[in-house]
C-alpha positions as CSV (number, residue, x, y, z in Angstrom):
1,A,-3.2,5.3,3.3
2,G,-4.4,8.7,2.5
3,D,-5.9,10.2,-0.5
4,P,-5.0,8.2,-3.5
5,A,-4.7,11.2,-5.7
6,Y,-2.1,12.6,-3.3
7,N,-0.3,9.4,-3.1
8,L,0.0,9.1,-6.7
9,D,1.4,12.8,-7.0
10,L,3.7,11.9,-4.2
11,S,4.8,8.9,-6.2
12,K,5.4,10.6,-9.1
13,R,7.5,13.2,-7.5
14,R,9.5,10.7,-5.8
15,A,10.2,9.1,-9.1
16,E,11.1,12.7,-10.8
17,A,13.6,13.2,-7.9
18,A,15.2,9.8,-8.5
19,K,15.6,10.8,-12.1
20,Q,17.1,14.0,-11.4
21,A,19.6,12.4,-9.0
22,L,20.7,10.1,-11.7
23,V,20.9,13.1,-14.3
24,G,23.1,14.7,-11.7
25,L,25.5,11.9,-11.8
26,G,25.7,12.3,-15.5
27,I,23.2,10.1,-17.1
28,P,21.5,11.5,-20.1
29,A,17.9,12.6,-19.2
30,A,16.9,11.2,-22.5
31,Q,17.8,7.8,-21.4
32,I,15.6,7.9,-18.2
33,T,11.9,7.4,-17.7
34,A,10.5,8.2,-14.5
35,D,6.9,7.2,-13.5
36,G,5.1,6.9,-10.3
37,F,2.2,4.3,-9.5
38,G,0.9,5.5,-6.1
39,E,-0.9,2.7,-4.3
40,A,-1.3,0.7,-7.8
41,K,1.7,-1.6,-7.2
42,P,2.4,-2.3,-3.8
43,V,5.0,-5.0,-2.8
44,A,3.5,-5.7,0.7
45,P,0.1,-4.8,2.4
46,N,-0.5,-1.2,3.5
47,D,-1.6,-2.4,7.0
48,T,1.4,-1.4,9.3
49,D,4.0,1.3,9.4
50,E,6.6,-1.2,8.4
51,T,4.8,-2.5,5.3
52,R,3.8,1.1,4.2
53,A,7.6,2.0,4.5
54,Q,8.3,-0.9,2.1
55,N,5.8,0.5,-0.4
56,R,7.7,3.8,-0.4
57,R,10.4,2.9,-2.8
58,V,11.9,3.7,-6.1
59,E,12.7,0.8,-8.5
60,I,15.3,1.1,-11.4
61,Q,15.1,-1.2,-14.4
62,F,17.9,-1.2,-16.9
63,V,16.8,-1.8,-20.6
64,R,19.2,-2.3,-23.5
């Protein structure tokens, strides 16, 4: 768990790092949007180390 504000900031930094990795592979930055959601959109309950690890993720959505 932890402080929600810290977790949101961490989530945003992870998303930005993923964006920068894609930019490093040659994808134009203008075509990428990065956003973090902190604890707002979990895919699993945050009650065990394993499920918390599942919630530390980056999702990529391709839009035409």
